[in-house]
Every structure is written in structure tokens, then in C-alpha cells.
C-alpha positions, 0 to 999 in steps of 0.5 A: 473170881475175876472182876469184869473191870479187870478183864476189860482193862486187860483187853484194852492192854492187849488190844494192839496184839489183837489188832495185829492178829486181825491184820494177820501179823500175829498167831492166835497163841501169841495174842492169848498169851499176851492177854493172859499176861495182861490179866494179872497186870490189870488186876494189880494196877486196878487194885493199886488205883483202888488203894490210892483212891479209897480215902477220897469221898469219905466224910468222917464226922468231926469229934465233938468239941470239948466244952470248957466251963469257966470257973471263978478265980480264987480271990488270992489269984485275983488280988495278987494280979491287981496289987502289982 
């Protein structure tokens, strides 16, 4: 099923042809053909826009921070650092 946004965008794309029909410069078949061509173009453009903007607005929770517990140093390591 075609989304209403796609049909509205296709109508917007083919609006110049519709205007030319109103002022009697184009035949109705040419206007309908231009509208039928505009429908898949509008669907592709809106799908691309949806793909690009899909990540915006999502808030991912940050992973929990690792808890580091200090351990006492061994006497040998502490003694070697002080004797130098």
C-alpha cells in the first residue's frame, strides 16, 4: 500500500504539469503519466530521507561503567620503588 505522504509528495512534484493542464497547455494523459512517474520517484526519495534520518532522536543508554577496585600492592613492588 502506498503511503499518503508519497502521494502528496508526488502530487507536489507533478504540480507544474497539473497547472499546465488547468491553463489548457497539456492533455490529461500527459498529466497522469507525469503523476504516475512521480509516484515511484517520491517513494524512493522519501525512503532515502527516512533512512538518513532514522538514527536521529534515538537515545541509546550508555553501557555501565566498569567498576575498578584498587588492590593493595605487593610488598616486593612497593619496596623496590622506594629503594631507588
